[in-house]
Structures are given as structure tokens and as C-alpha cells.
C-alpha positions in Angstrom: -36.8 13.8 65.6 -38.6 16.8 64.1 -38.8 17.0 60.3 -38.2 20.5 59.1 -37.4 22.0 55.7 -34.1 23.6 54.8 -33.9 27.3 55.5 -32.2 28.9 52.4 -31.6 32.2 54.3 -29.7 30.7 57.2 -26.0 31.5 57.5 -23.7 29.0 55.9 -22.0 26.5 58.3 -18.5 27.3 57.4 -18.1 30.3 55.0 -15.9 29.3 52.2 -16.8 25.6 52.3 -19.6 24.2 50.1 -22.5 22.5 51.9 -23.6 19.1 50.8 -26.7 19.2 48.6 -29.3 17.5 50.7 -31.7 17.0 47.8 -29.0 15.2 45.8 -28.2 13.2 49.0 -31.9 12.4 49.3 -32.2 11.1 45.8 -29.1 8.9 46.4 -30.6 7.7 49.7 -33.7 6.5 47.9 -31.6 4.3 45.7 -30.0 2.5 48.5 -26.8 0.3 48.1 -25.7 -0.4 44.6 -23.4 -3.3 45.0 -22.3 -5.7 47.6 -18.7 -4.4 47.8 -19.3 -0.7 47.2 -20.8 2.0 49.5 -23.9 3.7 48.2 -23.5 7.2 46.9 -25.6 8.6 49.8 -23.0 7.6 52.4 -20.0 8.1 50.2 -19.6 11.7 51.5 -19.5 10.4 55.1 -16.9 7.7 54.1 -14.7 10.3 52.4 -14.8 12.7 55.3 -14.1 9.8 57.8 -11.1 8.5 55.8 -9.6 12.0 55.7 -9.2 11.8 59.5 -8.9 8.0 59.9 -7.3 6.5 56.8 -7.3 3.0 58.1 -10.9 3.0 59.4 -13.0 0.0 58.6 -16.0 1.3 56.6 -17.9 -2.0 56.7 -19.7 -1.2 59.9 -20.8 2.2 58.5 -22.1 0.4 55.4 -24.2 -2.0 57.6 -25.4 0.9 59.8 -26.5 2.9 56.8 -28.4 -0.1 55.2 -30.3 -0.7 58.5 -31.1 3.1 58.9 -32.2 3.5 55.3 -34.3 0.4 55.4 -36.0 1.2 58.7 -36.6 4.9 57.8 -37.9 4.1 54.3 -41.2 5.7 53.7 -40.6 8.5 56.2 -40.1 12.0 54.9 -39.2 15.4 56.4 -41.4 18.4 56.0 -39.3 19.5 53.1 -40.2 16.4 51.2 -36.7 14.8 51.5 -36.4 11.2 52.6 -35.9 11.1 56.4 -32.7 9.3 56.0 -31.1 12.6 54.9 -31.2 13.7 58.6 -29.1 11.0 60.2 -26.8 11.2 57.1 -26.4 14.9 57.6 -25.7 14.6 61.4 -23.2 11.8 60.7 -21.5 13.9 58.0 -21.1 16.8 60.5 -19.4 14.5 63.0 -17.2 12.8 60.3 -15.9 16.2 59.1 -14.9 16.9 62.8 -13.0 13.7 63.0 -15.3 11.5 65.1 -14.3 7.9 65.4 -16.2 5.0 63.8 -18.2 4.0 66.8 -19.7 7.5 67.1 -20.5 7.7 63.4 -22.2 4.3 63.6 -24.4 5.4 66.5 -25.1 8.7 64.7 -26.5 6.9 61.6 -28.7 4.8 63.9 -29.6 7.5 66.4 -33.3 7.9 65.4 -34.0 4.2 64.5 -35.1 3.1 68.0 -37.2 6.2 68.6 -38.9 6.4 65.2 -38.9 2.9 63.6 -39.4 -0.7 64.5 -35.7 -1.3 65.3 -35.1 -2.3 68.9 -32.1 -1.7 71.1 -31.6 -5.5 71.2 -31.2 -5.5 67.4 -28.7 -2.7 67.6 -26.8 -4.6 70.3 -26.8 -7.8 68.4 -25.6 -6.3 65.1 -23.3 -3.5 66.3 -22.2 -4.3 69.8 -22.7 -3.0 73.3 -20.9 0.3 72.7 -23.0 1.5 69.8 -26.1 0.3 71.7 -25.1 2.4 74.7 -24.7 5.5 72.6 -28.0 5.0 70.6 -29.8 4.4 73.9 -28.4 7.6 75.3 -29.4 9.7 72.4 -32.9 8.1 72.3 -33.5 9.3 75.9 -33.0 12.8 74.6 -35.5 12.7 71.8 -38.2 14.6 73.8 -35.7 17.3 74.7 -35.4 18.6 71.2 -38.8 20.5 70.9 -41.8 20.9 73.0 -40.6 20.5 76.6 -37.0 21.6 75.7 -37.2 24.8 77.8 -38.2 23.0 81.0 -35.5 22.8 83.6 -36.4 19.3 84.7 -36.0 18.1 81.1 -32.4 19.4 81.0 -31.7 17.8 84.3 -32.7 14.5 82.7 -30.7 15.3 79.6 -27.5 15.8 81.5 -27.9 12.7 83.6 -28.6 10.7 80.4 -25.6 12.1 78.5 -23.1 12.8 81.2 -21.7 9.3 81.4 -20.4 9.5 77.8 -19.5 12.8 76.1 -20.0 11.2 72.7 -23.8 11.2 73.4 -23.6 14.9 73.9 -21.5 15.3 70.7 -24.2 13.4 68.6 -26.9 15.6 70.3 -25.1 18.8 69.4 -24.7 17.7 65.7 -28.3 16.7 65.7 -29.3 20.2 67.0 -27.1 21.9 64.4 -28.8 20.1 61.5 -32.3 20.8 62.9 -31.3 24.5 63.5 -30.2 24.7 59.9 -33.7 23.5 58.8 -36.1 25.5 60.9 -37.5 27.6 58.0 -41.0 26.1 57.8 -41.7 26.3 61.5 -43.8 29.1 63.1 -41.8 32.1 64.2 -42.7 31.6 67.8 -41.5 28.0 67.7 -38.3 29.0 66.0 -37.7 31.6 68.7 -38.3 29.1 71.5 -36.0 26.5 70.1 -33.3 29.2 69.4 -33.5 30.4 73.0 -32.9 26.9 74.4 -30.0 26.5 72.0 -28.6 29.8 73.1 -29.0 29.3 76.8 -27.8 25.7 77.2 -26.6 23.9 74.0 -24.2 26.6 72.9 -22.6 26.8 76.3 -22.4 23.0 76.3 -20.7 23.1 72.9 -18.2 25.7 74.3 -17.6 23.5 77.4 -16.9 20.5 75.2 -14.5 22.6 73.0 -16.5 22.0 69.8 -15.9 25.4 68.4 -17.0 24.5 64.9 -20.5 23.6 66.1 -20.6 26.4 68.6 -19.9 29.2 66.1 -22.5 28.0 63.5 -25.1 27.5 66.2 -24.4 31.1 67.4 -25.0 32.5 63.9 -28.2 30.5 63.4 -29.5 31.7 66.8 -28.5 35.3 66.0 -30.4 35.1 62.7 -33.6 33.9 64.4 -33.6 36.0 67.6 -32.1 39.2 66.3 -33.0 39.4 62.6 -32.4 43.1 62.3 -29.0 43.1 63.8 -28.2 39.9 61.8 -29.2 41.6 58.6 -27.1 44.7 59.4 -24.1 42.5 60.2 -24.6 40.5 56.9 -24.8 43.8 55.0 -21.6 45.1 56.8 -19.7 41.9 55.8 -21.0 42.1 52.2 -20.0 45.7 52.0 -16.5 45.0 53.1 -15.6 42.4 50.5 -12.1 43.9 50.4 -11.4 43.0 54.0 -10.0 39.7 52.9 -7.4 41.5 50.8 -6.2 43.5 53.8 -5.8 40.4 55.9 -4.1 38.6 53.0 -1.6 41.3 52.7 -0.7 41.0 56.4 -0.6 37.2 56.0 1.9 37.5 53.2 4.1 39.7 55.3 3.9 37.2 58.2 4.7 34.3 55.8 7.8 36.2 54.6 9.1 36.9 58.1 8.7 33.3 59.2 10.2 31.9 55.9 13.3 34.1 56.4 13.6 33.0 60.0 13.6 29.3 58.8 10.3 28.5 60.5 8.1 26.1 58.6 4.5 27.4 59.1 1.1 27.6 57.3 -0.4 31.1 57.5 -4.2 31.2 56.9 -6.8 33.9 56.9 -9.8 33.0 59.2 -12.9 35.1 58.5 -14.9 35.9 61.6 -18.4 34.5 61.9 -21.4 36.8 62.1 -21.7 36.9 65.9 -18.0 37.6 66.2 -18.2 40.5 63.8 -21.3 41.9 65.6 -19.4 41.7 69.0 -16.4 43.4 67.5 -18.6 46.2 66.1 -20.2 46.7 69.6 -16.8 46.8 71.2 -15.0 49.1 68.8 -17.8 51.1 67.2 -16.1 51.0 63.7 -14.4 48.2 61.9 -11.4 48.2 59.6 -10.5 45.6 57.0 -8.4 43.5 59.3 -11.2 43.4 61.9 -13.3 41.0 59.8 -11.0 38.1 60.4 -7.9 36.8 62.1 -4.6 35.1 61.0 -4.1 31.5 61.9 -0.5 30.2 62.0 -0.1 26.4 62.1 3.2 24.8 63.0 4.4 21.3 63.8 5.7 21.5 67.4 4.9 23.4 70.6 8.3 25.0 70.6 7.6 26.4 67.1 4.6 28.3 68.5 6.8 30.3 70.7 9.4 30.8 67.9 6.6 32.3 65.7 5.6 34.5 68.6 9.1 35.8 69.0 9.5 36.6 65.3 6.1 38.4 65.2 6.9 40.5 68.3 10.3 41.3 66.8 9.3 42.3 63.3 5.9 43.9 64.0 4.6 46.2 66.8 2.8 43.9 69.2 -0.2 44.9 71.3 0.9 43.4 74.6 -2.5 43.7 76.2 -3.8 41.3 73.6 -1.3 38.5 74.4 -2.7 35.3 76.0 -0.9 32.0 76.5 -3.4 29.1 76.4 -0.6 26.6 75.6 1.1 26.9 79.0 -2.4 27.3 80.7 -5.0 25.5 78.5 -8.6 26.4 78.8 -11.0 24.1 80.7 -12.3 22.8 77.4 -8.9 21.5 76.2 -8.3 24.6 74.0 -4.6 25.5 73.4 -3.3 28.4 71.4 -1.2 31.5 71.6 -3.1 34.8 71.0 -1.5 38.0 70.1 -2.2 41.1 67.9 0.3 43.1 65.8 0.1 46.4 64.1 0.7 46.5 60.3 2.7 49.4 58.7 -0.5 51.2 57.8 -1.6 51.2 61.4 -4.2 48.4 61.1 -4.2 45.8 63.8 -4.4 42.0 63.0 -5.2 39.4 65.6 -3.1 36.2 65.3 -3.7 32.7 66.6 -0.6 30.4 66.8 -1.0 26.7 67.4 0.1 23.3 66.2 -1.9 21.2 63.8 -3.0 18.9 66.6 -4.0 21.9 68.7 -6.0 23.2 65.8 -7.8 19.9 65.4 -8.8 19.9 69.1 -9.7 23.6 69.0 -12.2 22.9 66.2 -13.6 19.6 67.4 -12.9 19.5 71.1 -13.8 16.1 72.7 -14.9 14.8 69.3 -11.2 14.9 68.3 -10.2 12.7 71.2 -11.7 9.5 69.7 -13.2 6.7 71.8 -12.6 7.5 75.4 -13.1 3.8 76.4 -10.6 2.3 73.9 -7.7 0.4 75.4 -4.3 0.3 73.6 -1.3 -1.7 74.8 0.3 1.5 76.0 -2.7 2.1 78.2 -2.6 -1.2 80.0 -1.5 0.4 83.2 -4.4 2.8 83.1 -5.9 5.5 80.9 -3.7 8.5 80.2 -5.2 11.9 80.8 -7.1 13.3 77.8 -5.1 16.5 77.0 -4.9 18.4 73.8 -1.6 17.1 72.9 -2.7 13.7 71.6 -5.8 11.7 70.7 -6.5 8.1 71.7 -6.3 5.5 69.0 -9.3 4.7 66.7 -11.4 1.9 68.1 -14.5 0.1 67.1 -17.5 -1.0 69.1 -15.7 -4.1 70.5 -13.3 -1.8 72.5 -15.7 -0.8 75.2 -14.4 -0.8 78.7 -16.2 -2.4 81.6 -18.2 -0.1 84.0 -16.5 1.1 87.1 -17.2 -0.6 90.5 -20.1 1.8 91.2 -21.7 0.9 87.9 -20.8 4.2 86.2 -18.6 4.3 83.2 -15.3 6.0 83.9 -14.7 8.5 81.0 -11.2 9.9 81.0 -12.3 12.7 78.6 -15.1 13.9 80.8 -14.3 17.5 81.8 -14.1 18.3 85.5 -17.0 20.8 85.2 -19.3 18.0 83.8 -18.5 15.7 86.7 -19.2 18.5 89.2 -22.4 19.3 87.4 -23.6 15.7 87.6 -22.8 15.7 91.3 -24.7 18.9 92.4 -27.7 18.4 90.1 -28.7 15.5 92.3 -29.0 17.8 95.3 -30.9 20.7 93.6 -34.1 21.0 95.6 -36.3 22.0 92.7 -36.1 22.6 88.9 -35.8 26.4 89.2 -32.8 26.1 91.5 -31.3 23.6 89.1 -32.0 25.9 86.1 -30.5 29.0 87.8 -27.5 27.1 88.9 -27.0 25.5 85.5 -27.0 28.9 83.7 -24.6 30.3 86.3 -22.3 27.3 86.0 -22.3 27.4 82.2 -21.5 31.1 82.3 -18.1 30.4 83.8 -15.5 30.5 81.1 -12.3 29.5 83.0 -11.2 26.9 85.5 -8.4 26.7 88.1 -6.7 23.8 89.7 -5.9 23.8 93.4 -3.8 21.3 95.2 -4.9 19.7 98.5 -2.4 19.6 101.4 -3.0 15.8 101.8 -2.6 15.1 98.1 -4.8 15.3 95.1 -6.2 18.2 93.2 -9.6 20.0 92.8 -10.9 21.6 89.6 -12.9 24.7 90.4 -14.3 27.6 88.4 -12.3 30.9 88.4 -13.3 33.0 91.4 -13.9 30.0 93.6 -13.3 30.5 97.4 -12.3 28.3 100.3 -16.0 27.6 100.8 -16.3 26.1 97.4 -13.1 24.0 97.9 -14.5 22.7 101.2 -17.7 21.4 99.7 -15.9 20.1 96.6 -13.6 18.0 98.8 -15.8 17.1 101.8 -19.4 17.3 100.6 -21.9 17.7 103.5 -19.0 17.3 106.0 -17.9 20.8 104.9 -20.8 22.2 107.1 -18.3 21.9 110.0 -15.5 23.9 108.2 -14.1 26.7 110.4 -11.2 27.9 108.4 -8.4 27.1 105.9 -4.8 27.3 105.2 -3.9 28.6 101.8 -0.2 28.1 100.7 0.6 27.4 104.4 -1.0 30.5 105.9 -4.3 30.8 107.8 -7.0 32.2 105.6 -10.7 33.0 105.9 -13.3 30.9 104.1 -14.0 33.9 101.9 -10.5 33.8 100.4 -10.5 33.6 96.6 -8.3 30.8 95.4 -5.8 31.2 92.5 -4.6 28.6 90.0 -2.0 26.5 91.6 -2.8 27.4 95.2 -2.4 24.7 97.9 -5.4 24.6 100.3 -6.0 22.7 103.6 -9.6 22.9 104.9 -10.0 22.9 108.7 -13.0 21.1 110.1 -14.5 21.4 113.6 -14.9 18.3 115.7 -18.3 19.6 116.8 -20.9 18.0 114.6 -23.4 20.6 115.7 -21.4 23.2 113.8 -22.9 24.5 110.6 -22.7 27.3 107.9 -23.9 30.8 108.4 -25.9 32.8 105.9 -22.8 34.8 105.2 -21.2 31.7 103.5 -23.7 32.2 100.6 -21.9 35.5 99.7 -18.7 33.6 99.3 -19.9 30.5 97.5 -19.4 30.5 93.7 -20.2 26.8 92.8 -23.8 25.4 92.7 -22.7 22.5 94.8 -21.7 24.8 97.7 -24.7 27.1 97.4 -27.2 24.3 97.3 -25.7 22.5 100.2 -25.5 25.7 102.3 -29.1 26.6 101.5 -30.3 23.1 102.4 -28.6 23.2 105.8 -30.0 26.6 106.6 -33.5 25.6 105.6 -33.2 22.5 107.8 -31.8 24.5 110.8 -33.6 27.8 111.0 -32.6 28.1 114.6 -28.9 28.2 113.6 -26.0 25.9 114.4 -25.7 24.3 117.8 -29.2 25.2 119.1 -31.5 22.4 118.0 -33.1 22.2 121.5 -33.5 25.9 122.1 -36.9 27.1 123.2 -38.9 28.8 120.4 -38.9 32.5 120.4 -42.1 34.6 120.1 -43.2 35.3 116.5 -44.8 38.2 114.7 -47.5 37.8 112.0 -46.1 39.4 108.9 -47.9 40.2 105.7 -46.2 41.1 102.4 -47.5 44.7 102.6 -44.9 47.4 103.0 -46.1 48.0 106.6 -48.5 46.1 108.9 -49.4 45.9 112.5 -48.4 42.6 114.1 -50.7 40.1 116.1 -49.1 37.3 118.7 -45.8 38.9 119.6 -46.0 38.1 123.3 -43.2 40.3 124.6 -43.7 43.1 122.1 -47.5 43.8 122.2 -48.8 46.2 119.5 -45.5 46.4 117.7 -45.4 47.6 114.1 -43.7 45.3 111.6 -42.0 46.5 108.4 -40.1 44.7 105.6 -36.5 45.6 105.2 -35.7 47.5 102.0 -32.2 46.0 101.9 -33.4 42.5 100.9 -37.1 42.9 100.2 -38.3 39.6 101.6 -41.3 37.9 100.0 -43.2 34.7 100.9 -42.0 32.0 101.3 -38.5 33.4 102.0 -37.0 32.2 105.4 -37.2 35.4 107.5 -36.1 36.8 110.9 -36.8 40.0 112.6 -35.0 42.6 114.8 -36.4 45.2 117.1 -35.4 48.7 116.0 -35.8 52.2 117.3 -39.4 53.5 117.4 -40.9 50.3 118.7 -40.9 48.5 115.4 -39.6 45.1 114.2 -37.8 45.0 110.8 -38.0 41.8 108.9 -35.1 40.5 106.8 -34.4 37.5 104.7 -32.3 35.1 106.7 -29.5 35.3 104.1 -29.4 39.1 104.2 -26.0 40.6 105.2 -27.9 42.9 107.6 -28.8 39.8 109.7 -25.1 38.9 110.2 -24.2 42.5 110.9 -26.8 42.9 113.7 -26.1 39.4 115.1 -22.4 40.4 115.4 -23.5 43.5 117.2 -25.3 41.4 119.8 -28.8 42.2 118.7 -31.3 39.5 119.7 -33.4 38.2 116.7 -37.2 38.0 117.0 -38.9 35.0 115.4 -41.4 36.1 112.7 -43.7 34.3 110.3 -45.7 35.2 107.2 -49.3 36.2 107.4 -52.0 35.6 104.8 -51.7 38.7 102.6 -50.6 37.5 99.1 -49.2 40.6 97.5 -45.6 41.7 97.9 -42.9 44.1 96.8 -39.6 42.8 95.6 -36.4 44.2 94.0 -34.9 42.3 91.1 -31.6 42.8 89.2 -31.4 41.9 85.5 -27.9 41.4 84.0 -27.9 41.7 80.2 -25.9 42.5 77.1 -26.7 46.0 75.7 -28.9 46.2 72.6 -31.7 48.4 71.2 -35.2 48.1 72.8 -33.9 46.0 75.7 -35.5 48.3 78.3 -38.8 48.2 76.5 -38.8 44.4 76.1 -38.0 43.9 79.8 -40.8 46.2 81.0 -43.2 44.5 78.6 -42.2 41.1 80.0 -42.8 42.4 83.5 -46.2 43.9 82.7 -47.2 40.7 80.9 -46.4 38.7 84.0 -48.8 40.9 86.0 -46.3 42.9 88.0 -46.2 46.7 88.4 -42.9 48.7 88.2 -42.6 50.9 91.4 -39.1 52.1 90.7 -36.3 51.3 88.2 -32.7 52.2 87.5 -30.4 51.3 84.6 -26.6 51.6 85.2 -24.3 52.8 82.5 -23.1 50.0 80.2 -19.8 48.4 81.2 -18.1 46.4 78.5 -21.4 46.1 76.6 -23.1 44.7 79.7 -26.0 46.5 81.4 -27.4 46.1 84.9 -31.1 46.9 85.5 -32.7 47.2 88.9 -36.5 47.0 89.3 -38.6 47.4 92.4 -41.8 45.6 91.6 -45.2 45.0 93.1 -46.7 41.6 92.6 -50.4 40.8 93.3 -49.3 37.3 94.4 -45.9 36.4 95.8 -46.3 32.9 94.4 -45.8 34.4 90.9 -42.2 35.5 91.6 -40.5 32.5 90.1 -42.6 32.8 86.9 -41.8 36.5 86.7 -38.1 35.9 87.0 -38.2 33.2 84.3 -40.1 35.6 82.0 -37.4 38.2 82.4 -34.7 35.7 81.7 -36.4 34.8 78.4 -35.9 38.4 77.1 -33.2 38.2 74.4 -29.9 39.6 75.8 -30.7 38.9 79.4 -28.4 36.3 80.9 -29.3 36.5 84.6 -32.1 37.7 86.9 -31.6 37.6 90.7 -33.0 39.1 93.9 -31.3 42.3 95.0 -29.5 42.9 98.3 -28.2 46.2 99.5 -26.2 47.2 102.6 -28.7 47.6 105.5 -28.6 50.1 108.4 -28.4 48.4 111.8 -31.3 50.4 113.2 
């Protein structure tokens, strides 16, 4: 692990809660254990936090793990001068405060020993059991991910494979990244920025997917401070200048408490200050903030039914903003989150947002999968099989000896593994290259909601919101979905482009002809990486199209990447002029096809261009074309981003640095703080296109860059 110094200017982890003094922790760590039957002061904070969540936990294993970690790391120091043991202690304390079970904390204390000391995995297994050994081994495999190669797509592919079999490995990794993000102060600014970008692009979305909001929000603030220091400072000054905001929310909280007390509802009403990024987003959305905009009210009750009782009283005694109401109890989010969201207007006209949840829902909302305990623990009630891991209850505390046996295929069956993670682990194996994997990963992590559809022959599928019948076909049938010809949705025939809703019943119809295959049009309707990768793979392997593997080759044109060129070797169209279609701006090595148009020319399209499907439907015969030797090209890219100052300047600078020239550019008006930029660019070498797209994605605020496609004339 990297050894950085504490950054005193970083935003606090949880405003209102004191942070443990790492220097005092370091001095205590140097002293080691004091007596045989008493935990050393250095781990006392961990033990106290752990007992708060698990009063009956056996602390002996933590004591032994600390002694091994402290002894093996003795003599190692962080750049700040603190003993290195303060790092695994801090990581373990983060997890203990979130309610992690003993096995996770034990592995967290030891997570650097195998990588950085003489301790071996066999020693860990002998002293702490197979379960702790498995977790330590999983985290050890991620050590090189932290810094250096962290931004490389292939590294993240390996990370997900290594951690996907046990979400607790990911939990330790997130806590490890949080502590290292807190202590980036002594690193060079460019290295801080690189680490922050990786944290923003992948680790924060992973924290969101795992439901660990407490880690996600602090990571967001730390990244915000590093990548956007000016906006961060303005936000910090705005919060500091509105110190009375807490009083405004406290006044509304008192009114809510009174209403609920008079209604006989036992509830705890708390004021929850917004973190820095949340305040910044609210400012961008509303333009001006009032006192109640700097936080939200949190109402905690005992039972699910009490949540709805609170909602009824609030909507009766206050003026509700119906557009702000969301029920995540009846329909939990994909990351186990459950809560009622509403907003009410106070007598003075100010609006207060209110979250209503049970105490158990709050625990899961803060800690996500960490709050679910050991996913492999067996209790007597689970003898018939593991219960689904929902937000309503957490599995019992278990130690290392409670590990389950691997499944028949050798993979551990984790009942807390979210469906999105299982899908990700499936499609990443089929990604043809790191860039495809990286683009697909970012797109998948950008999804913020899931739906469940029912299969006509039994079973269910978990899909991202917006998924179509194409996605369902590949999710259910894999490569066999190439032969899908239609679907029935809720009993009625539907096209493959039909968008599925939560709770729909779907039956996929497969052709008996094995020569059937997908058309390029399917790519327009595929939302999941698994479907898109499978379709692209089939189209690349069958350029002649479905059902024609033995067709005689058609004549070809020699095409260069220049806007216009004369063609050589088109046997039945001698002397023809070839041009590149402006609708899809093909560049080498895109799969291409051509069509003869008026004026004796051949227009070249990318095979996935909608214009190809349109002209084929009209009966236009395609002309086979190939790329020539000219390396330069013109391409149109679309950059999707969040609005911010200097964004356009930073994007054009990134384009120029990559060696491309801007031929034409448009910027659409912002929509909900999101901006769409379209650039037509000239590249001296088509092979540089992937690097250019990566450089544009690295610009702060940009969350996607893709090739543009426009409706094309049929010629």
C-alpha cells in the first residue's frame, strides 16, 4: 500500500463526528499489547466500534490479528512519519463503524501483511482459518490497482474478477481507498488528480452499487476537493457563510416532532447536513439556496408501517410537494436502499426534504452490503438454503469457521452479491479488448436503477432500467439469443426493440434456423454490455450477414480515409468515385459496406449505421468495400458531460493535445445541468482514435464519449 501523509485540508469524513487522532493511534501502536487479557489502546477504538454493532462479538481473534499485523509491520512507516500499522487500523476502524462483522475486520487488519511483510497466506490460514485467508488473498490481488496502473482498463477487469466472488473484498478495498484518499496531501498534484479520477470513475460508482453511502459521500467530497478546488472552496465558503442553516432545519424538525408526538407515533427526528458535493449539486440545480436547502430531515421509526403513518401525518399537517415523493420501500433500489422520500413546505415558504425509514433501513442505507454480515454464514434457520439478502434483516454474526463450501462449479455462491455484479462478471469475460470493457463498465456503472422481469417459463431476470427484449434475450439465452426473432410481453407479441418495465412477463421466441443472426439494428436497442458485446462479436464474425456463409464474394472498392477518393478494383463499377458517409463518419478499421448512389458514386457506411438497414430494406444491393492505405481520417464524436466553467476550453485542449484538429463543433443548451458537445475532427492517423476518446473522457465533468450517428439520406 502507498504511504501518504494526512491532508489537513481534506473535508471531514462525517461532519459533526470527531475523527480519530492518527498520531495518538500511532504512538499507541508502537507500544503494542499491554497485558495478556486486555486489548492494546491502539485497537481499543476498533473494539469499541465493533461492540456497538455486535455486543456479543468475540474480540480475541481481533487481538491476535492486531498482534500479528503490528509485529509484521514494525519498522515500516508512512510518509507522514506515522507507524505503518496506523493504516490497517484506520481501515478497520472505518469498517467497524459501519458494522462489519468480525471476519471482515480480521481480514482488514491483515490486508497488507502478505503484500508488504514476511507473513504468508499459509500462516494466515493456519492462524485465522480459510475464510480470513480468502479475503486477505482477494485484497492482496488488488494491491497494484491502487496507484500506478489504476487507470488501465485491464487492471480493473482483473480487480472485478478478483473481488466479485465476495463482496467483502470490495468493502475492504473501498475502506482502504477512503483512508488513502484522506491522506493524499504529500503527493504531487498530477498524481493526486490521477488517483482522484479513478476513484470518481469506478470506485465511487462501485460504492453506490454496493449501497455503502457513508463511504461514497466522503469519497465524493475528497475527489471534489482535488479535481475541482475552486468550486470546492466556493462551496465550503457557502456552507460556512450559512451557519444559521442548521437553525432553520432544526425549527422544522421541532414542528415535525410535535406533529408525530401528538399523533402517537414514536419517532426520532434528526437533521442531516448535506455533504459538499450535494450542496454543490443543489446550487447548480436551484441557483440560490435557502437555509433548509443545506440539509434534510431524517425520521427514524421502528416498523415499516410506521413509515407510512409518518408520511400520512406530514402530508396532512404540512403542504407536500407531490413531485418530490418517492417510495423506495415498496420498490427498493438495486443497492438494497429503502426509504420514503418527500418534501414539505414550512409556514414561511421554505421547503424541507424528508427521509423516512426504519432503524434497520437506515443501517443498510449507510453501510449497504457491509451491514449484511457474513454472506456465507449458516444459521439453523438457513439449513434449507440461504434466505435472500434484503434490507429488512441482516444475517447473524459469524466467525472464520462459518465459511460455506464452494458451489459445484468451484465458485462461491454469495447470496448478497447484487444482480448487476453477477452480470458484470459474466460479460467482462466476453469483452474483446480493454477499451470495450472500459466503455461498457462506465456505461453499466452509470445505470442507477434496476427492474425485474418475469420469464414465461418461470424464473426472473434482473436488468437495468431501459432494457429491451434484446437485452432480455441475451440475459436468458446467451449466444443462443442470436436466433431470437421476436417476443411476447405480457402475453402480446412485441418487437425486440420493446422497452421492458418492472414486473413485465416476457417470453423470447427463438428461430429453429441456426443460420439466423442479429442485424446491426439490434445494437440500437441493446442497453446491456452483455448484449452489445455478443451482437458485435457475431457481426464481426459474419460480415456477409446471416444465412449467407457460402455466398460468393462481391466486388470491392479501395477506400481511403480522405473525405473523397477515386476507387481502384471495383470490377462492375469502373472509375467510380467513393465517398465516406457523413451520417456515421467511418474510420479505419471500422467494418464498412457501400451503396451505389446517384451520380455514379459509392457511399461508404459503417455496418452498424442505421442508413445501412434503411437502404437494405429498400432493396438496395450493397457493394463490398475495403480500406486503403491512407492513414488520416475525419470522425464525429459526441461528448456527454456535466456543465461547469471552462469545460469547452478543457475539451478542446485535450483534443489538440491528442493531435486532432477541430473541423466543426456544436454545443447544445444544457439540460438538467448536462451538456452535449459534438465535434467533427480530423486525425492524422486513424489508429489514434481510441487514445483521443480516452483523453476526452479524462476531462473532469465528461462522463461519456461516443461516435456520432445521424439519420442518413437514402441517396
